[in-house]
C-alpha positions in Angstrom: -95.1 -62.0 94.6 -92.6 -60.9 97.2 -89.9 -63.5 97.9 -88.2 -61.5 100.6 -88.1 -63.3 104.0 -87.8 -60.9 106.7 -86.2 -61.5 109.9 -89.2 -63.0 111.7 -89.8 -65.5 109.0 -86.2 -66.5 108.7 -86.0 -67.2 112.3 -89.2 -69.5 111.9 -87.5 -71.2 108.9 -83.9 -71.7 110.0 -84.2 -74.5 112.9 -86.3 -76.5 110.0 -83.6 -75.8 107.4 -80.8 -76.7 109.6 -82.5 -80.0 110.5 -82.7 -80.8 106.9 -79.1 -79.8 106.2 -77.9 -82.0 109.1 -79.9 -85.0 107.7 -78.2 -84.6 104.3 -74.9 -84.4 105.7 -75.1 -87.8 107.8 -76.8 -89.5 104.9 -74.3 -92.2 103.6 -73.4 -92.1 100.0 -74.4 -95.0 98.0 -71.6 -97.3 98.0 -69.9 -98.7 94.9 -69.5 -102.6 94.9 -66.8 -103.9 96.9 -65.3 -107.5 96.5 -63.6 -108.7 99.8 -63.4 -112.6 98.9 -63.4 -114.9 96.1 -63.6 -118.7 96.1 -63.7 -121.4 93.6 -61.3 -122.5 90.7 -61.0 -120.1 87.8 -60.9 -122.4 85.1 -63.2 -122.0 81.9 -66.8 -122.9 82.8 -65.9 -123.7 86.5 -67.9 -121.9 89.3 -66.9 -119.3 91.9 -68.5 -117.1 94.4 -67.9 -113.6 94.9 -68.3 -111.9 98.5 -68.5 -108.5 99.4 -71.0 -105.5 99.4 -72.9 -102.9 97.4 -73.5 -105.5 94.7 -77.4 -104.5 94.8 -80.0 -106.8 92.9 -80.4 -108.3 89.5 -83.9 -109.2 88.5 -83.0 -111.8 86.0 -80.1 -113.3 87.3 -78.7 -114.9 84.1 -78.4 -112.8 81.2 -81.1 -112.5 78.5 -78.6 -114.4 76.1 -75.2 -116.0 76.6 -74.0 -117.5 73.1 -70.6 -119.1 72.7 -71.9 -121.0 69.7 -71.7 -124.3 71.5 -75.3 -125.0 70.4 -76.6 -126.6 67.2 -78.9 -123.8 65.9 -78.7 -120.0 66.3 -82.6 -120.1 66.7 -82.4 -121.7 69.8 -81.1 -118.5 71.5 -82.2 -115.7 69.1 -85.6 -114.8 67.7 -84.1 -114.4 64.1 -80.9 -114.6 61.9 -80.5 -113.0 58.4 -79.8 -114.1 55.7 -82.2 -116.8 55.9 -83.6 -116.5 52.1 -81.7 -117.4 49.1 -78.4 -119.4 48.7 -78.3 -121.3 52.3 -74.3 -121.3 51.9 -74.5 -117.5 53.2 -77.0 -118.1 55.9 -76.1 -116.7 59.4 -75.3 -119.7 61.6 -72.8 -121.3 64.0 -69.9 -123.1 62.3 -66.2 -124.1 62.9 -63.6 -121.8 61.5 -64.2 -121.2 57.7 -62.4 -119.0 55.0 -59.2 -118.9 57.2 -60.7 -117.0 59.9 -59.4 -118.3 63.2 -61.3 -118.3 66.5 -61.0 -115.1 68.8 -59.4 -117.3 71.5 -58.8 -121.0 72.6 -62.0 -121.2 74.8 -64.5 -121.6 71.9 -64.6 -124.1 69.1 -67.2 -122.2 67.0 -68.6 -118.7 66.1 -71.4 -117.1 64.5 -70.9 -116.3 60.7 -73.0 -115.2 57.7 -72.3 -113.4 54.3 -73.5 -110.4 52.3 -73.2 -113.0 49.4 -76.2 -112.1 47.3 -78.2 -109.0 46.3 -81.6 -109.9 48.0 -83.3 -107.3 46.1 -82.7 -109.0 42.5 -83.5 -112.4 44.4 -87.0 -111.5 45.8 -85.4 -111.8 49.4 -85.0 -108.1 50.0 -82.9 -107.5 53.0 -83.1 -111.1 54.5 -81.2 -112.2 51.1 -77.8 -110.5 51.6 -78.1 -106.8 52.6 -78.5 -107.6 56.1 -76.3 -109.9 58.1 -77.6 -109.8 61.7 -79.4 -111.9 64.4 -81.9 -110.4 67.1 -83.6 -110.5 70.0 -87.2 -109.1 70.7 -88.1 -107.7 74.1 -91.2 -106.0 75.7 -90.7 -102.6 77.2 -93.6 -101.5 79.3 -92.2 -98.5 81.1 -88.8 -96.4 80.5 -86.2 -96.0 81.1 -84.9 -99.4 80.1 -81.2 -100.7 79.8 -79.0 -102.9 77.8 -75.7 -104.1 78.2 -74.2 -106.2 75.1 -70.7 -107.6 74.8 -69.3 -109.5 71.8 -66.2 -110.3 69.6 -66.7 -109.4 65.9 -64.6 -109.1 62.6 -65.1 -109.3 58.9 -63.6 -111.3 56.2 -59.9 -110.8 55.1 -61.0 -110.8 51.7 -63.5 -108.2 52.0 -64.4 -106.1 48.8 -64.7 -102.4 49.1 -66.1 -99.9 46.9 -69.6 -101.6 46.2 -72.9 -100.1 46.0 -73.9 -96.4 45.3 -72.6 -94.4 47.1 -69.4 -96.5 47.6 -69.0 -95.4 51.1 -68.5 -98.8 53.0 -71.5 -98.3 55.2 -71.3 -101.0 57.7 -74.0 -101.1 60.5 -73.0 -102.8 63.7 -76.4 -102.6 65.6 -80.1 -102.0 65.2 -82.9 -101.0 67.5 -86.4 -101.0 66.3 -90.0 -100.7 67.3 -91.5 -103.9 66.5 -90.6 -107.5 66.9 -88.1 -107.7 64.1 -85.6 -105.4 62.5 -86.6 -103.1 59.6 -90.1 -103.6 59.8 -91.0 -100.0 60.8 -89.6 -96.5 60.3 -89.1 -96.1 64.0 -85.4 -97.3 64.6 -81.9 -96.3 65.0 -78.3 -97.9 64.5 -74.8 -97.9 65.0 -72.4 -98.3 62.3 -69.1 -97.4 60.6 -68.9 -94.9 57.6 -65.9 -95.0 55.4 -64.6 -97.5 57.9 -62.9 -94.7 60.0 -65.6 -93.1 62.0 -68.1 -94.7 64.5 -71.4 -93.1 64.4 -75.3 -93.5 65.3 -78.1 -92.6 63.2 -81.8 -93.2 62.1 -83.6 -95.6 59.6 -86.8 -94.1 58.2 -88.3 -91.0 59.0 -88.9 -91.1 62.9 -85.4 -90.3 64.3 -85.1 -90.1 68.2 -81.6 -89.4 68.0 -80.3 -85.6 68.6 -77.6 -84.2 66.2 -75.8 -82.6 68.0 -76.6 -84.4 71.1 -76.7 -83.1 74.7 -72.8 -83.0 74.8 -72.9 -80.8 71.6 -71.4 -83.8 69.5 -72.5 -84.3 65.9 -73.3 -87.7 64.6 -70.1 -89.1 64.1 -67.2 -89.9 66.5 -63.8 -90.4 65.2 -61.5 -93.5 65.5 -63.7 -96.4 64.9 -61.6 -99.7 64.4 -62.0 -101.3 60.9 -63.4 -104.8 61.1 -61.6 -105.7 57.8 -58.1 -105.0 59.6 -57.5 -108.6 60.1 -58.1 -109.0 63.9 -61.1 -109.5 66.2 -62.5 -106.6 68.1 -64.2 -106.7 71.4 -67.4 -104.7 71.4 -69.4 -103.5 74.3 -72.6 -101.4 74.5 -74.2 -99.7 77.4 -77.6 -98.1 76.4 -80.3 -96.3 78.4 -83.6 -96.1 76.4 -85.9 -93.0 77.1 -87.4 -90.2 75.4 -85.8 -88.0 78.0 -82.5 -86.1 77.3 -80.7 -88.3 79.6 -80.6 -91.3 77.4 -77.3 -92.5 76.2 -75.6 -95.1 73.7 -72.1 -95.9 74.7 -69.8 -98.0 72.4 -66.6 -99.4 73.6 -63.9 -101.2 71.3 -61.2 -103.2 73.0 -62.3 -101.2 76.2 -61.8 -97.8 74.5 -64.9 -95.6 74.3 -65.9 -94.8 70.8 -69.3 -93.6 70.7 -70.6 -91.6 73.6 -74.2 -90.2 72.6 -76.1 -88.4 75.2 -79.8 -87.6 74.4 -83.2 -89.5 73.6 -83.0 -92.9 72.3 -86.8 -93.4 72.2 -89.6 -91.4 70.9 -93.4 -91.5 71.0 -93.4 -94.9 69.7 -96.5 -97.1 69.6 -96.6 -100.5 71.5 -94.1 -102.2 73.8 -92.4 -104.3 71.3 -88.8 -103.6 70.7 -85.8 -105.3 68.9 -82.0 -105.5 69.6 -80.2 -106.7 66.3 -76.3 -107.3 66.5 -75.0 -106.7 63.1 -76.9 -105.2 60.1 -76.8 -103.8 56.6 -73.7 -103.2 54.7 -73.5 -101.4 51.4 -71.1 -104.2 50.1 -73.8 -106.8 49.7 -73.8 -109.1 46.6 -70.2 -110.3 47.0 -69.5 -113.9 48.3 -66.3 -112.5 50.0 -68.0 -110.3 52.3 -68.7 -112.4 55.3 -69.0 -111.2 59.1 -68.0 -113.0 62.2 -69.2 -112.9 65.8 -68.3 -114.6 69.0 -69.1 -114.9 72.6 -72.5 -112.9 72.7 -73.6 -111.4 75.8 -76.9 -109.7 76.1 -78.7 -108.4 79.3 -81.4 -105.9 80.3 -79.3 -104.2 83.0 -76.1 -102.7 83.3 -75.5 -105.0 86.5 -72.7 -107.6 85.6 -69.4 -109.3 86.7 -66.5 -109.0 84.4 -62.9 -110.2 84.2 -60.5 -107.5 83.1 -56.7 -107.1 82.7 -56.2 -104.0 84.5 -56.9 -103.0 88.2 -58.9 -100.0 86.8 -61.6 -101.1 84.7 -61.5 -97.8 82.6 -57.9 -98.9 81.6 -58.7 -102.5 80.7 -58.4 -103.7 77.1 -59.8 -107.1 77.7 -62.9 -107.4 79.4 -64.7 -110.7 79.7 -68.4 -110.9 80.9 -69.0 -113.9 83.6 -72.4 -115.7 83.5 -73.9 -115.3 87.0 -76.3 -117.9 88.4 -76.9 -116.4 91.8 -77.1 -112.5 93.0 -77.5 -110.9 96.3 -76.3 -107.7 97.8 -73.4 -109.4 99.4 -72.7 -112.7 97.2 -72.7 -113.6 93.6 -72.2 -117.0 92.0 -70.8 -117.3 88.4 -69.7 -119.6 85.9 -66.5 -118.6 84.7 -65.9 -117.4 81.2 -62.2 -116.9 80.5 -62.5 -115.7 77.0 -58.8 -114.5 76.0 -57.4 -115.1 79.5 -55.2 -118.2 79.9 -54.0 -120.3 82.5 -51.5 -118.5 84.9 -52.2 -115.1 84.0 -53.4 -112.7 86.7 -56.7 -111.0 86.1 -59.1 -108.7 88.0 -62.8 -109.5 88.9 -65.1 -106.6 88.8 -68.8 -106.0 90.0 -70.8 -103.8 88.1 -74.2 -102.5 89.6 -77.4 -101.5 88.1 -76.3 -97.8 87.7 -73.2 -98.9 85.8 -70.7 -98.0 88.8 -67.9 -100.6 88.9 -65.9 -101.9 91.8 -63.2 -99.1 92.4 -60.6 -101.8 92.3 -60.5 -105.1 90.5 -59.8 -108.1 92.7 -56.9 -110.0 91.5 -57.2 -113.7 90.6 -54.7 -116.2 89.1 -56.3 -117.8 86.1 -56.6 -121.6 86.7 -56.0 -121.4 90.5 -58.4 -122.0 93.3 -59.4 -119.0 95.4 -60.4 -121.2 98.2 -63.0 -123.9 98.7 -65.3 -124.8 96.0 -68.2 -123.1 96.3 -71.8 -124.4 96.9 -74.1 -123.1 94.2 -76.2 -120.3 95.8 -80.0 -120.1 95.8 
């Protein structure tokens, strides 16, 4: 086939081509979210209204789960929690501080805790009885791509016992994605974890592995520099995930605002059905010891990247404290939130960001003084 375009053809094509180029040139670029005004009092659990532009839409305005452990039962918000078999003293549950482990901040009075205290394989409980400390939410995904944003504080016990299991590699899983209505019920799943407590990584459970190794960026399974949850302090975790069988899927894990996993590649496969499960926590090689507890707080799970956060830097990429806010109304120009201060305290300067559904945040944070009023108390929207 001859692809040469001679002068007569080019004369006919050029006006049309020029018109297309002109149209592209004058088409405005998609605008990132921009905050122009904030009203309301920034006290914990107060309400505020954010005005501006480029916020986009959010199908389910409230997050799928916001869990500050203020309820009476973890199963009020989650579809399951392990351990739930064997010695009930180790069951994953809401609790006031235990074992000398304080709260991550002063704006909560309880957290989620569970222990790898027993060997469930010896007691007939299997993973439910000690090997796995986790809680989860099931979802239906009828079309892909699909997204998730997850944020929570977590840590392990100060007296965690190392060197258990064979091999004694301190394998410590932090998130589990499964085909099915509960974790570990199929061979189609993947997880993120720490290995040797120095590397953050992602891998598969079972025989069907949708994760590339190396990934689209040429990176292998392990990323260096994961923070040790046994180091005696709470860690703020954030996940951004795109679920797809295409090569543009991703898993991004941030610890205290610093990116530690940046996987690029498929995160789904040719899995049957539409049921999926997202579980926080997971398996640890160090099961069967009563000192091996895990702790979680302020768990935010949503099926979109769109969100509002309060951060400690005018540039979100440089923030080390990032607290998700709880929206109750959302339109392209106005968002109503219930304030979640997290680690922020009265008198501090903090910065509000709106992140749209593509994951793009406001270019610059909107400064507020914690505990002060940004204007008149807003009337709840919608």
